[in-house]
N, C-alpha and C positions, 0 to 999 in steps of 0.2 A: 056740877060734876067735873072733877078735874079730868084732864085729857091724858091719854097715853099715846096719842097720835103724833108721829114725827111731823106730819103736815101742819101741826099747830105751832111748830118752832119757827122762829124768825129766820130769815135768810142769812143773817150774820153768824148764826151758830149751826145751821143745818149741815154745811160741808164738814165741819169738825165732827159733828155727831155721826155722820155717815162713815167717816174714816175710823172713828172710835169703834163703832159697832162692827165694822168689817174686820178691824184688827182683833177684836175679841173672838169673832168667829174663826179667823185664821189661826188663833192661838188655841182653839178648841174649847173656848169658854162660851157657854150658852148664857146669854143675859136676857132678862126680861125688862123692858122699859115699863116702869110703874107709874110714872108721872112726867108730863111735859108742861103743859099750860095749866095753871091753877087760878081760880077766881079769887078775888079779895076776901069774899065771905069764907071760902074754904081755908084760905091762909089764916084768917082771924080765928077760926075754929081750931086749927092745928096749933097756932100760937097759944091759945088758951089752955091747951092740954098741959097738965102738970103745973099750971099756974092757978087759974080760976075755974078750971074744969078738971074732972078726974082723968087719970092716966099719967104716963111719964112724958117728960118734955121731949118733943121731937124736932123742934125748930127754934131758932133764935131770932127769926125774922117775922115781925108783925105784918099785917096786911099792907100791901103796897111797897114793902121793903124786901121782897123776895124776887129773885130772878125768874122764878116760876110765874109770877104774876104778869110777866112781859114776854113769855115764850122764849126765854134765854137760858133755860136750865132743863135738866132731866134727871130723874132718879132711876137707877137700875138695881137689879138684884141677880146674882148668879143662880142658875137653875141646876140642881143636882138630882139626878134620877127623876126628872120631870117635875120637881117641886122647888119653889123659891127657898134659898138658904140664906137667912138673915143673920146667921152667926157672925157677929163682928170679930175682927181680929184674925179671921181665917186668912191664910196666905193668899188665897185666890183674890181677896179684896185688894191686896197690895198690887198684884199683877193687873187687875182691872184699873186701879188708880193710875198706874204707870202708863197703861195704854191710852187712857183718857188724856193724861197730861201730854203724851207724845203727839196726840191729835190736836193739841192746842187748847184743850179745856182746862179749867181750874177745878181741881178735885178737893172737895170738902173733907176728905179723909186724910189729906196730907199732913205730916207733922207740922204743928204750929198754926193750923187753921183754927180761928177763934172758937168755932162751935163744930167740933169734929162730927162728921156725918158721912160715913163711907159710901152710901148709895148716891150722893149728890154730886153732880157735875154742872158747871155753869160757864158761860162765856166770861173770859178773864176781864173784860172791860164793860160788863153789863151795866154798871152804874153810869158810866159815861154815855153809853148808848141810850139810857133812859133818863139821863140828867138827874140821877139821885146821888146825893152827896154821901 
């Protein structure tokens, strides 16, 4: 089962995440953390979606190639009227992305990101930290 606990994040990313979430709160944006640490089996199942399993493609990272597999990423969603609002392209996502980047995180929703994914934030040097090329 993937985790939503901030305690499962590695110490290299946790201070950035704490600043990010506090900045969202200060800006009046209620965000829900939907995923931090994810097992390789869960990553493999997500990667299969839209490829060899039904559903739409949600990730470009196979098992062992996601920052989530190492506790170096988190996914969030803004809450609107107490419910998660997954509508991509909403201006609030840009504001959330800017707050994450200002905290030192890499935002997968930024222009030019190879696989755009607005909810996803990761440590900018996670590959070096895990020795993944």
